[in-house]
C-alpha angles and dihedrals in degrees: 000000000000120000117235122187114211113247113246119215114210116209124198129205115257090245091055090048093054088051090054093051092053094053096082092048092048091046091054094049092049091052090048094052093048088049091051091049092053091045091054107110114250118230110265113242111251116239113250115260108245120237120257086250093052089048091052093048092051090049091051090051092051092048090049094049089048092052093047090051091048091051091049089051090050093051094046091047092048093048091045092052092045091052090048091054092048091053090046089052092047092051090048089052092048091052093045095052111100131180120230111259116262111248119237117273116264112266126225112216105205095183094051092050092058089072091063131076118264090253091054091045091054092049091048090048090052090049092049094049089050093050090048092051093049090047088051091052092049092050091049088049090049094050089052089049093050093048089052090046091054091046091052091049090051092050093046091052091048092050090051092046093049093048091045091048093049091053091046090055094048097039110023096181097046101097126056091238146010093261098028128102093195109117122232106236095212092050089046091055092045094052093044094050116095128186118250112261125225115286 
């Protein structure tokens, strides 16, 4: 015969039932309060105030760095301007170089040659052809030299333009105009002046 235990019904008092109904609400409120407490921003730690000796050391390092940067700028500016003047001199030399003018070609005088004997005419004809061939060689050489001179002139102009453009990019107020390579004295003095470093 199976054994059945009777089911007991537990009855709570109405007061206890109200308390049980409030527990989930109280638990939710407690959880929300804890979450809000955890989300509150924590005060950020203040950085330590450096000592006067550390501040003086940092200032000295900044001054040394600024002095080194200024000295580097001075060297770059001097080298850049020296290269600009070399390019300017090379361009002036290329412009000044001139080739000697080519002499006129030899002339064959047919009427004058008729007065000479055939043998003399043949000898004169050979001499004329040799002079003409020599003149044509000189003309070809001069044309080659002229082409080389034009090439050197173009290269010298490009070198000058490149150097001037490099300086304009680094130091925009250095020159007196957008196409000039004349230096502004006040800008030169400003760029060439460095602050005194620490002793």
